[in-house]
C-alpha positions as CSV (number, residue, x, y, z in Angstrom):
1,M,-104.9,-16.7,130.2
2,K,-102.1,-14.5,131.4
3,R,-99.6,-17.4,131.1
4,R,-100.7,-18.1,127.6
5,L,-100.5,-14.4,126.7
6,V,-96.9,-14.1,128.0
7,W,-95.7,-17.2,126.1
8,G,-97.5,-16.0,123.0
9,M,-95.7,-12.6,123.2
10,A,-92.4,-14.3,123.8
11,G,-92.8,-16.5,120.7
12,L,-93.7,-13.5,118.7
13,A,-90.6,-11.7,119.9
14,I,-88.4,-14.7,118.9
15,T,-90.0,-14.7,115.5
16,I,-89.5,-11.1,115.0
17,S,-85.8,-11.2,116.2
18,A,-85.1,-14.1,113.8
19,A,-86.6,-12.2,110.9
20,L,-84.5,-9.1,111.7
21,I,-81.3,-11.1,112.0
22,G,-82.0,-12.5,108.5
23,V,-82.3,-9.1,106.9
24,G,-79.1,-8.2,104.9
25,C,-77.3,-11.3,106.4
26,T,-78.6,-14.3,104.5
27,A,-76.3,-17.2,103.8
28,S,-76.1,-16.2,100.1
29,G,-76.5,-12.5,100.3
30,P,-73.8,-9.8,101.1
31,P,-73.1,-8.7,104.7
32,A,-74.8,-5.7,106.1
33,T,-71.6,-3.7,105.7
34,F,-69.0,-3.7,103.0
35,P,-66.1,-4.5,103.1
36,S,-66.4,-7.0,105.8
37,K,-63.1,-8.7,105.1
38,P,-59.9,-8.1,103.1
39,I,-60.2,-7.2,99.4
40,T,-58.2,-9.0,96.7
41,I,-57.4,-7.4,93.4
42,V,-56.5,-10.0,90.8
43,V,-54.1,-8.9,88.1
44,P,-54.2,-11.3,85.0
45,S,-50.6,-10.3,84.1
46,G,-47.2,-10.4,85.6
47,P,-45.6,-8.1,88.2
48,G,-44.4,-4.8,86.7
49,A,-47.0,-4.7,83.9
50,G,-49.2,-1.8,83.5
51,Q,-52.2,-3.4,85.2
52,D,-50.0,-4.5,88.1
53,V,-48.7,-0.9,88.5
54,T,-52.1,0.6,88.6
55,A,-53.4,-2.1,91.1
56,R,-50.6,-1.4,93.5
57,Q,-51.1,2.4,93.2
58,L,-54.7,1.7,94.2
59,A,-54.3,-0.9,96.8
60,D,-52.8,1.0,99.7
61,R,-54.9,3.9,99.2
62,M,-58.2,1.9,99.0
63,A,-57.2,0.0,102.2
64,K,-56.9,3.2,104.2
65,I,-60.4,4.1,103.0
66,A,-61.9,0.7,103.5
67,G,-60.4,-0.1,106.8
68,Q,-59.5,-3.5,105.4
69,T,-56.3,-4.9,103.8
70,V,-56.3,-4.7,100.0
71,T,-54.0,-7.5,98.5
72,V,-52.8,-7.6,94.9
73,V,-52.5,-11.2,93.5
74,N,-50.9,-11.8,90.1
75,K,-52.5,-14.6,88.0
76,P,-50.9,-14.3,84.5
77,G,-51.5,-16.6,81.6
78,A,-53.7,-17.8,78.7
79,G,-54.5,-14.3,77.4
80,N,-56.0,-13.1,80.7
81,A,-58.0,-16.3,81.1
82,V,-56.2,-17.5,84.2
83,G,-56.9,-14.3,86.1
84,F,-60.5,-14.2,84.8
85,A,-61.2,-17.8,85.9
86,Y,-59.6,-17.2,89.3
87,T,-61.7,-14.2,90.0
88,L,-64.9,-16.0,89.1
89,E,-64.0,-18.9,91.2
90,Q,-64.1,-16.8,94.3
91,P,-67.3,-15.7,96.1
92,H,-69.1,-13.0,94.0
93,D,-69.5,-10.7,97.0
94,G,-67.3,-7.9,95.8
95,H,-64.3,-8.8,98.0
96,T,-62.5,-10.3,94.9
97,I,-62.2,-8.1,91.9
98,M,-59.8,-8.0,89.0
99,T,-58.0,-5.4,86.8
100,G,-58.7,-5.3,83.1
101,N,-57.3,-3.4,80.1
102,R,-58.0,-3.3,76.4
103,S,-56.5,-6.8,75.8
104,L,-59.3,-8.3,77.8
105,T,-61.8,-7.2,75.2
106,L,-59.6,-8.7,72.4
107,T,-58.1,-12.0,73.4
108,P,-61.5,-13.9,73.6
109,Y,-61.6,-13.3,69.8
110,T,-58.1,-12.9,68.6
111,A,-56.5,-15.7,70.7
112,G,-59.5,-17.8,71.6
113,A,-59.0,-17.1,75.3
114,D,-61.6,-18.7,77.5
115,I,-63.2,-15.5,78.7
116,D,-66.9,-14.5,78.7
117,N,-66.9,-10.7,79.3
118,T,-70.6,-10.7,79.9
119,K,-69.8,-12.3,83.2
120,L,-68.0,-9.0,84.3
121,R,-69.2,-5.5,85.2
122,G,-67.2,-2.4,85.5
123,V,-66.2,-1.1,88.9
124,S,-64.2,1.9,87.7
125,K,-62.1,3.0,84.8
126,V,-58.9,4.5,86.3
127,V,-56.1,5.4,83.9
128,T,-55.1,5.3,80.3
129,D,-51.7,4.9,78.6
130,W,-50.5,5.8,75.0
131,Y,-48.6,3.1,73.2
132,V,-45.0,4.0,72.2
133,L,-42.5,2.1,69.9
134,V,-39.6,1.2,72.0
135,V,-36.1,0.0,71.3
136,N,-33.0,-0.6,73.3
137,A,-31.0,2.7,73.8
138,S,-27.9,1.0,72.3
139,S,-29.8,0.0,69.0
140,P,-28.6,1.5,65.8
141,W,-32.0,3.1,65.1
142,Q,-32.2,6.8,66.1
143,T,-35.5,7.5,64.3
144,L,-38.7,5.8,63.1
145,E,-37.6,6.2,59.5
146,E,-34.4,4.2,60.2
147,F,-36.4,1.5,62.0
148,V,-38.9,1.1,59.3
149,S,-36.2,1.1,56.6
150,A,-34.3,-1.6,58.4
151,A,-37.5,-3.7,58.8
152,K,-38.3,-3.4,55.1
153,S,-34.7,-4.3,54.0
154,G,-33.8,-7.0,56.5
155,P,-33.2,-10.5,55.5
156,T,-35.9,-11.7,57.9
157,S,-39.0,-10.2,59.5
158,M,-38.6,-7.6,62.2
159,K,-39.1,-9.3,65.6
160,F,-41.4,-7.6,68.1
161,G,-42.2,-8.7,71.7
162,G,-45.3,-8.3,73.8
163,P,-47.9,-10.0,76.0
164,N,-50.1,-12.6,74.6
165,V,-51.1,-13.3,71.0
166,G,-54.1,-11.2,70.2
167,S,-53.5,-8.6,72.9
168,T,-53.7,-4.9,72.4
169,T,-49.9,-4.7,72.0
170,H,-50.1,-7.5,69.3
171,I,-53.0,-5.8,67.4
172,T,-51.1,-2.5,67.6
173,T,-48.0,-4.2,66.2
174,I,-49.8,-5.8,63.3
175,E,-51.5,-2.4,62.4
176,F,-48.1,-0.7,62.6
177,A,-46.4,-3.2,60.4
178,R,-49.3,-3.3,57.9
179,K,-49.4,0.5,57.6
180,A,-45.6,0.9,57.5
181,G,-45.3,-1.8,54.8
182,F,-43.2,-4.6,56.3
183,Q,-43.5,-8.0,58.0
184,A,-43.4,-8.5,61.7
185,E,-42.6,-11.6,63.7
186,W,-44.4,-11.8,67.0
187,I,-42.4,-13.1,70.1
188,P,-44.9,-13.5,72.9
189,S,-44.1,-12.8,76.5
190,P,-46.1,-13.5,79.7
191,S,-46.4,-9.7,80.2
192,G,-45.5,-6.3,78.9
193,A,-42.9,-6.0,81.6
194,E,-41.1,-9.2,80.4
195,A,-41.2,-8.1,76.8
196,M,-39.5,-4.9,78.0
197,V,-36.8,-7.0,79.7
198,A,-36.3,-8.8,76.4
199,V,-35.7,-5.5,74.7
200,L,-33.4,-4.3,77.5
201,G,-31.4,-7.6,77.1
202,G,-31.2,-7.5,73.4
203,Q,-33.2,-10.6,72.9
204,V,-35.9,-8.8,70.9
205,P,-35.3,-5.6,68.8
206,A,-38.6,-3.7,69.7
207,F,-42.0,-3.7,71.3
208,F,-44.9,-1.4,71.6
209,G,-45.1,-0.6,75.3
210,E,-47.5,1.4,77.4
211,L,-45.9,4.7,78.2
212,G,-46.5,4.3,81.9
213,E,-44.7,0.9,82.1
214,T,-41.7,2.0,80.0
215,Y,-41.1,5.5,81.1
216,G,-38.7,4.5,84.0
217,N,-36.3,2.8,81.7
218,Y,-36.7,5.6,79.1
219,E,-35.9,8.1,81.8
220,A,-32.8,6.0,82.8
221,K,-31.7,6.1,79.2
222,K,-31.9,2.4,78.8
223,L,-34.7,2.6,76.2
224,R,-35.3,4.9,73.2
225,Y,-38.7,6.0,72.0
226,L,-38.9,6.2,68.3
227,A,-42.5,7.4,68.0
228,I,-45.8,7.5,70.1
229,A,-49.3,6.5,69.0
230,S,-51.0,9.6,70.4
231,P,-53.0,12.0,68.3
232,E,-50.4,14.7,68.9
233,R,-47.2,15.2,70.8
234,L,-47.3,15.1,74.5
235,A,-46.2,18.1,76.3
236,S,-44.3,15.9,78.7
237,L,-42.4,14.3,75.7
238,P,-42.0,17.1,73.2
239,D,-39.1,15.5,71.4
240,V,-41.0,12.2,70.7
241,P,-42.9,12.4,67.3
242,T,-46.3,10.8,66.8
243,M,-46.9,8.1,64.4
244,K,-49.3,10.3,62.4
245,E,-46.8,13.1,61.8
246,K,-44.4,10.5,60.4
247,G,-47.1,9.4,57.9
248,I,-48.3,6.3,59.7
249,D,-52.0,6.6,60.6
250,L,-51.9,4.9,64.0
251,V,-53.5,6.0,67.2
252,A,-53.5,3.5,70.1
253,D,-53.9,3.6,73.9
254,N,-54.7,1.1,76.6
255,W,-57.0,1.9,79.5
256,R,-56.8,0.1,82.9
257,G,-59.6,-0.3,85.3
258,L,-61.3,-2.6,88.0
259,L,-64.0,-5.2,87.1
260,A,-66.1,-7.4,89.3
261,P,-68.4,-10.4,88.6
262,A,-71.5,-9.3,86.8
263,D,-73.7,-10.6,89.7
264,A,-71.7,-9.0,92.4
265,P,-74.0,-7.0,94.8
266,D,-74.8,-3.5,93.6
267,A,-74.0,-2.1,97.1
268,A,-70.6,-3.6,97.1
269,V,-69.8,-2.3,93.5
270,T,-71.0,1.2,94.5
271,K,-68.8,1.2,97.5
272,L,-65.7,0.0,95.6
273,D,-66.4,2.7,92.9
274,A,-66.7,5.4,95.7
275,M,-63.3,4.3,97.0
276,V,-61.7,4.5,93.6
277,K,-63.2,8.0,93.0
278,Q,-61.8,9.1,96.3
279,V,-58.4,7.8,95.3
280,V,-58.3,9.4,91.9
281,D,-59.4,12.8,93.4
282,D,-56.3,12.6,95.6
283,P,-53.6,14.9,94.2
284,S,-50.9,12.6,95.4
285,F,-52.3,9.7,93.2
286,V,-52.7,12.0,90.1
287,S,-49.1,13.2,90.6
288,E,-47.9,9.6,90.9
289,V,-49.8,8.6,87.7
290,E,-48.6,11.6,85.8
291,T,-45.0,11.1,86.9
292,S,-45.0,7.7,85.1
293,R,-46.6,9.5,82.2
294,S,-50.0,7.7,82.3
295,S,-53.2,9.8,82.6
296,V,-56.1,9.6,85.0
297,A,-59.2,8.7,82.9
298,Y,-61.9,7.9,85.6
299,L,-65.3,6.5,84.7
300,G,-67.8,5.4,87.3
301,S,-69.3,2.0,87.5
302,A,-72.4,2.5,85.2
303,E,-70.6,4.4,82.5
304,F,-67.6,2.1,82.6
305,S,-69.8,-1.0,82.4
306,K,-71.4,0.3,79.2
307,E,-68.1,1.2,77.7
308,F,-66.6,-2.2,78.7
309,Q,-69.4,-4.2,76.8
310,R,-69.1,-1.8,73.8
311,L,-65.4,-2.5,73.6
312,N,-66.1,-6.1,73.9
313,E,-68.2,-6.1,70.8
314,E,-65.7,-3.9,69.0
315,G,-62.9,-6.3,69.9
316,K,-64.8,-9.0,68.1
317,Q,-65.2,-6.9,64.9
318,I,-61.6,-6.0,65.0
319,A,-60.5,-9.7,65.1
320,I,-62.9,-10.4,62.1
321,E,-61.5,-7.5,60.1
322,L,-57.9,-8.5,60.7
323,G,-58.6,-12.2,59.9
324,L,-57.7,-13.2,63.5
325,F,-61.1,-14.2,64.7
326,K,-61.1,-17.4,66.9
327,Q,-63.8,-19.1,69.0
């Protein structure tokens, strides 16, 4: 009897141990602690673009908090679809996330990009940037009025560069040309950074750039700002007029944030969001963002997820209203 009791208790102990090992560590579930391996931030645009800048500003700081390497991987192309697909091809465990901006909620409808935004959830909204009309510093246009006059009287349409047909930059350009009363010709580039290079090189006359990604070349006097699409003049750029004060009713900005697969574990997303919140509360990060003339615009995971899906629906309506809707 005693031997049978001992063996029975041993069997019970083995069963309990097996059950405990399985808790929080199933083959398909998340590990007991997060992160348990390096984190990858996928950027669906090229190096130097606004999303890339934000990802790299976050990566090193998040790595120190997480105790794991945080790597930025650029996957540009197809109106954000390449980066989107790559992100969803990786395990949905929170260790691979992606950056997003306003274009991500437009290109599925304006450019037919193969993106289903319902498969994404917000991690954190991080920063926002106002759009500014940019020309080469050696161009003949000193003011917005001179630029618009040239666009109206030129023998051909005024050429604009920017990333992706149907992107936020493209939509902003269409709205500007329509409200200013001239025709614009779109010259697409893989990223905003490459569109800026085209303006710097004289291949394209102008583009709407995000303030954060253009400011370095503006400060170096390689680019000229003709007008900014903010509601009022910025204290940091008191000499740059707004579109509205010049009689063009255009306000446009571009947020940047982090997104994860919709079915990523809640615990992982919560931890990632907490890391980002710690970063945006760091005065050194705020100073770095503001030095490049972007603005911290943090939203937590729950609120950002709601805003992201609202903007997704809004993007569809904008595409329909402008006659650009594609499926």
